[in-house]
C-alpha positions in Angstrom: 17.5 30.3 -16.2 17.9 30.0 -12.1 19.2 27.0 -11.0 15.8 26.9 -8.8 13.8 27.0 -11.9 15.7 24.7 -13.5 15.6 22.3 -10.5 11.1 22.9 -11.1 11.4 22.0 -14.5 13.2 18.7 -13.9 10.9 18.2 -11.5 7.9 18.6 -13.8 9.0 16.5 -16.5 9.8 14.0 -14.1 6.2 13.9 -12.7 5.3 13.8 -16.5 7.3 10.9 -17.6 6.4 8.9 -14.6 2.4 9.2 -14.9 3.2 8.2 -18.7 4.8 5.5 -18.2 2.2 4.0 -15.7 -0.6 5.0 -18.4 0.9 4.1 -21.3 4.4 1.7 -20.4 7.9 3.2 -20.7 8.0 1.2 -24.5 5.2 2.7 -25.7 6.3 6.3 -24.3 8.3 8.9 -26.7 10.5 11.8 -25.6 7.9 13.9 -27.5 5.4 12.6 -25.2 7.2 13.4 -22.1 7.9 16.6 -23.6 4.5 17.8 -25.0 3.0 16.8 -21.4 4.2 19.9 -20.1 4.5 22.2 -23.1 8.4 21.9 -23.9 10.2 21.1 -27.0 11.7 17.4 -27.2 15.4 19.4 -27.8 14.5 21.4 -24.7 13.3 17.5 -22.8 17.2 16.4 -24.4 18.9 19.0 -23.0 17.5 18.4 -19.4 17.9 14.3 -19.8 19.8 12.3 -22.2 17.2 9.5 -22.4 13.5 9.0 -21.9 14.0 6.4 -18.9 16.5 8.9 -16.7 14.0 11.6 -17.1 12.5 10.3 -13.8 15.7 10.8 -12.0 14.7 13.8 -9.8 11.9 11.7 -8.4 14.0 8.5 -7.7 16.9 11.0 -6.1 14.5 12.9 -4.1 14.9 10.3 -1.1 18.1 9.8 -0.9 18.6 13.5 -0.6 16.6 14.1 2.3 18.6 11.1 4.1 21.9 12.9 3.0 20.2 16.0 4.1 19.4 14.2 7.5 23.0 12.7 7.8 24.4 15.7 7.9 22.8 17.2 10.8 22.7 13.7 13.2 24.4 14.6 16.2 27.1 12.8 18.3 25.7 10.4 20.7 22.2 10.3 19.1 21.1 7.2 17.5 20.3 7.3 13.4 17.3 6.1 14.0 16.2 8.5 17.3 17.3 11.7 14.9 15.3 10.3 12.3 12.1 10.2 14.3 12.8 13.6 15.4 13.5 14.7 11.4 10.3 12.8 10.4 7.7 15.5 11.3 9.6 17.9 8.9 6.7 17.1 5.1 8.9 19.7 2.8 12.1 17.0 3.4 10.0 14.2 2.9 9.1 12.9 -0.8 5.8 12.3 -2.5 5.6 8.5 -2.1 3.2 8.2 -5.1 5.0 8.4 -7.7 8.0 7.2 -6.2 6.4 4.2 -5.1 4.9 3.5 -8.6 8.7 4.0 -10.5 9.9 1.6 -7.4 8.0 -0.9 -9.1 8.1 -0.6 -12.7 12.5 -1.1 -11.4 10.7 -5.0 -11.7 9.7 -4.6 -14.8 11.6 -1.8 -17.2 15.1 -2.7 -17.2 15.4 1.4 -18.1 13.9 2.2 -15.1 15.8 -0.2 -13.2 19.4 1.2 -14.7 18.8 4.7 -13.4 17.4 3.7 -10.3 20.8 1.7 -9.3 22.8 4.6 -10.8 20.9 7.0 -7.7 22.0 4.2 -5.4 25.2 4.4 -6.6 26.0 7.9 -6.3 24.1 8.0 -3.4 26.6 5.3 -1.6 29.5 8.4 -2.3 27.4 10.9 -0.8 27.0 9.3 2.3 30.5 7.6 2.2 31.6 11.2 2.4 29.0 12.4 5.1 29.9 9.4 7.4 33.7 9.8 6.8 33.3 13.7 8.1 31.2 12.5 11.3 33.7 10.0 12.0 37.0 11.8 10.8 38.1 9.2 8.2 39.2 9.3 5.0 36.1 8.8 2.7 37.8 5.7 0.9 38.2 4.0 4.4 37.3 0.2 4.1 34.7 0.1 7.3 33.1 4.0 6.0 32.6 2.4 2.9 30.9 -0.4 4.4 28.7 1.7 6.8 28.0 3.4 3.9 26.9 0.7 1.2 24.9 -0.7 3.9 22.8 2.3 4.9 22.6 2.8 1.1 21.2 -1.0 0.7 19.0 -0.8 3.8 16.9 2.1 2.1 16.8 0.9 -1.6 15.5 -2.4 0.4 13.0 -0.2 2.3 11.7 1.7 -0.5 11.6 -1.3 -2.7 9.6 -3.0 0.9 7.4 -0.2 0.6 6.3 0.3 -3.3 5.8 -3.3 -3.1 2.7 -3.0 -0.5 5.0 -3.9 2.6 5.5 -0.6 4.1 2.3 1.0 5.0 1.5 5.1 4.4 3.9 6.3 6.8 7.3 7.0 4.8 9.0 7.6 8.0 8.3 4.3 9.8 9.7 2.3 6.4 12.5 4.5 6.6 13.3 3.5 10.5 12.1 -0.3 10.0 15.1 -0.5 7.0 17.7 0.6 9.2 16.7 -1.1 12.3 19.3 -4.5 11.5 21.8 -1.4 10.9 21.8 0.0 14.3 21.6 -3.3 16.2 24.5 -4.0 15.0 22.9 -6.5 11.8 21.8 -9.7 14.0 21.5 -12.0 12.0 25.1 -11.9 10.6 26.2 -12.9 14.7 23.6 -16.3 15.0 
């Protein structure tokens, strides 16, 4: 199976799992339910994901993958928020907010979904550190690089949570820019 087809199946599984979790709840949804929803065997499902909660991973990583892509093309001399504004018009790099917002809301009440959400962000922090380190010409384990990557990651996570809970409005890119603004402003609350 090609990598593209495999990724399409993973996304289809994620969408089905999200819909079932929203409809029935995580506890009442089985792996067999998810597999049946897209017409595959449960054995095939478990080859793709180790747990039913893990099935949502592709949707939870989509925004972070877009951010990593944006970071890789960030030119020197341009603020990150300005760069994101330039890239925000690209619809194919923007995650579909509906199912993702539903999943992020579930992180408040579903420990298994929250665990996947936190793991996705932990892994993203490593990716962000590598990108920022390369940009700065420093090692990825440099403390300042790690702090910047962690702050960026936290801002993105909190922005996604704010949006999912109804505080971000319809414009995904605007919510990301709002979440990143304190970082670009030098964390003004820490100076007061």
